[in-house]
Structure formats: structure tokens, C-alpha cells
C-alpha positions as CSV (number, residue, x, y, z in Angstrom):
1,X,143.5,35.0,-181.2
2,X,145.2,31.7,-180.4
3,X,148.5,31.6,-178.5
4,X,150.4,30.0,-181.2
5,X,149.2,32.5,-184.0
6,X,150.0,35.4,-181.5
7,X,153.5,34.0,-181.1
8,X,154.1,33.8,-184.7
9,X,152.5,37.1,-185.8
10,X,154.5,38.9,-183.0
11,X,157.6,37.2,-184.2
12,X,158.4,36.0,-180.8
13,X,158.6,32.5,-182.4
14,X,159.1,32.2,-186.1
15,X,156.8,29.4,-187.0
16,X,153.5,28.5,-185.9
17,X,154.2,24.9,-185.6
18,X,157.1,25.5,-183.3
19,X,155.0,27.7,-181.2
20,X,152.4,24.8,-181.3
21,X,155.1,22.3,-180.2
22,X,156.5,24.6,-177.2
23,X,153.1,25.1,-176.0
24,X,152.5,21.1,-176.0
25,X,155.8,20.5,-174.3
26,X,154.8,22.9,-171.6
27,X,157.5,25.8,-172.3
28,X,154.9,28.5,-172.4
29,X,152.8,30.0,-169.6
30,X,150.5,32.8,-169.7
31,X,149.8,34.7,-166.3
32,X,151.8,32.1,-164.2
33,X,149.9,29.1,-165.8
34,X,150.9,26.7,-168.4
35,X,149.0,27.5,-171.5
36,X,147.7,25.3,-174.6
37,X,148.1,26.5,-178.1
38,X,144.5,27.3,-178.3
39,X,144.5,29.7,-175.5
40,X,142.7,33.0,-176.4
41,X,145.3,35.8,-175.9
42,X,144.0,39.1,-174.6
43,X,145.5,42.3,-174.0
44,X,147.4,42.7,-170.6
45,X,148.3,38.7,-170.6
46,X,152.0,38.2,-169.4
47,X,153.5,35.3,-172.0
48,X,156.5,33.5,-170.4
49,X,158.5,31.5,-172.9
50,X,161.4,29.2,-171.9
51,X,164.4,28.7,-174.4
52,X,166.5,26.2,-172.7
53,X,168.1,27.9,-169.8
54,X,166.8,31.4,-170.9
55,X,163.3,32.7,-170.3
56,X,161.5,35.5,-172.1
57,X,158.6,37.5,-170.4
58,X,156.3,39.5,-172.8
59,X,153.2,41.7,-171.8
60,X,150.7,41.7,-174.6
61,X,150.1,45.3,-175.6
62,X,147.8,44.9,-178.7
63,X,146.3,41.7,-180.8
64,X,146.4,42.1,-184.5
65,X,145.8,39.4,-187.1
66,X,148.2,40.8,-189.8
67,X,151.0,43.2,-188.9
68,X,154.2,44.1,-190.7
69,X,157.5,42.6,-189.7
70,X,158.9,46.0,-188.7
71,X,156.0,46.7,-186.4
72,X,155.6,43.1,-184.9
73,X,157.6,44.2,-181.9
74,X,154.7,46.8,-181.1
75,X,152.4,43.9,-180.2
76,X,154.2,43.1,-177.0
77,X,156.6,44.6,-174.3
78,X,159.4,42.6,-172.5
79,X,159.2,42.4,-168.9
80,X,162.1,41.8,-166.5
């Protein structure tokens, strides 16, 4: 699954267009390297998102095309 779509499905970022723009701006990295929106997300990847002065790290636990809103947090685990 594409990185921008995973960010939307997992609800880490609310809209796919916003996720795409964040990738283009270089605010998202996967496994320590800047990633493009077309990056193929795999289980075990560490996604790092920079929101201004705050940074969120999440490990991908599962990749699913469609998931309910309540179960979206099961796709990832926040890492400190």
C-alpha cells in the first residue's frame, strides 16, 4: 500500500492529499530515510512524521486497504 494511503487509512493524517503534501515537503521519513508518497509500506516499517515542533513515530503492525474508524489504531504502534 502507498504511504499516503496508509497514513489516511490508519488515521495518522486525516486526508490523503495532506499526507501527499507532507511527503512532498519532506516531513515524513520511513526507517530513517525521507519517503515519497508512492513508497510501498510494509509491516515493521517505522514511520516518522514531523508536525511543526512535534514528531510522531509509529511502527506498522498491519497493512489493510479498508478498516473501521475504531480499529484504525490497530494498524500501528506508537514508538518513543
